[in-house]
N, C-alpha and C positions, 0 to 999 in steps of 0.2 A: 184396270186396277182402280178401285174407288178412292175418292179423296178422304183424307182424315180430317175431321172437324172437331175442334175443342169447343165445347159449350161452357163458357166461363160464366159461372153463376147458376150452374145446373141445380135443379131443385127436385126434391121428392114430392113436392106439392103439385099435383097434376093440373091445378088451375093456373099455376105460374108459367110465364112464357119460357123460363129457363128449363121447364120440364117439357112443354109443348115443342120447343125447338129440338130437344133431344129426340123425342119420338118422331117428329117430322123428318129429320135428317136420317134417322135409322130406317124409316119406312121407304125413303128414297134411295137406300143402298149405300149411304155413306158409312164409313167407320167412325163411330162417335166416341169421344172421350169426355166424360164429365169432369169439370174442374170446379171444386168447391171445398175449401179447407174445413168447412163445418159439417160436411156430410160424409159418411163412410161409403155409401153406395146410393145410386139413383137408378131406378128402373132396372135393378139387378146388375148394374155395372159398377165396378169399383171406381171410386173417384180419386182424383189426384188433387193435392192442395194447390198446385201451381203448374203452369205449362212447363216449367223447367224440370219438373219431376218426371215428365212423360219421356220414356226412353226413345221413342220413335219420332220421326218427322211429323209435323203438323202442317197441313196445307192451308187450313182456314181456322180462324177463331171467330166465334160469334159471342158478343158481350151482352150479358143480362145482369149487370151490376150497376151500382150507382156511379155517376160520372167521376167522382173523386177517387173511387176504387179503380176504375178503368184507367185513370190518369196515372196512378201509382203502378199499374201493371204494364204500361207501355214499354219500359226498359226490358221486361221479361219477354214480351212479344218480339222486340227487336233482337234480343240475344238468341232467342229460339229460331229466328229467321222465318217467322210465319208469313206466308205469301199474301194472304188476304185477311183483313180484319173487318168484320161487320160490326158496326156500332148501332145497336137497335134503338128505336124510340124509347126514351126514358133513361138510356145509358149514355146518351150524348150530351155534350156541352160544348160551347164555342172553344173553351180552353182545351178540352181533351182533343177536339178535332184539329185545332191549331198545332198543338204539341205533336200529335201523331204525324201530321204532314211535315212538320219541322224535322222529325226523325226519319222522314222519307218512307214511312210505312204506307202500304197500300190499303187505305181506309175507305170503306163504303158506309156512308151514313144512310141506313134504311133497315127495313125488316128483312132479316135473312130467311125467315120462313116463307114470306111472299117471294123472296128472291129465288127459291127453289121450286116455286109454283104451287105452294100449299096455302090454304086458308087457315091462319092461326086460330080463328074463332070456330073452326070446324073440328079442332082436335080435342 
C-alpha cells in the first residue's frame, strides 16, 4: 500500500515547487492530495482547502507555503495526526520548527523531493 502525501501549497504553476513535488510524488507511486484553498484543482486532481477536509488518513505532509502560514497550520497537522511533516527550504523558520517540535510533531527540515530520490530541477 502506498503512502498518502498531502502537498500543502500545491500549485497549478508547473515552475513552482508546490507543483513539482506533486508530480514527483505521483511519479514515485504515492497517493497525492493537493492542499490549497485558492485552487480548485492541480494537475487534474481536486484540491482540498485544508488537511482537515481530507476524509482519509494522511501519512505525510510536505509544505510549500510561507513560514507564517505553516505555523498557523501546525494545529491542523496535529489534529489530523500526520506522521511525517517535511518543511521545505523557504517554508521553514526557526519559530515554525521550534513550535512543531514543541507540539511533538515529526518534522523533517529539508527538500521532500530530494528525500524521495528525485531532482527537483529536472521536473
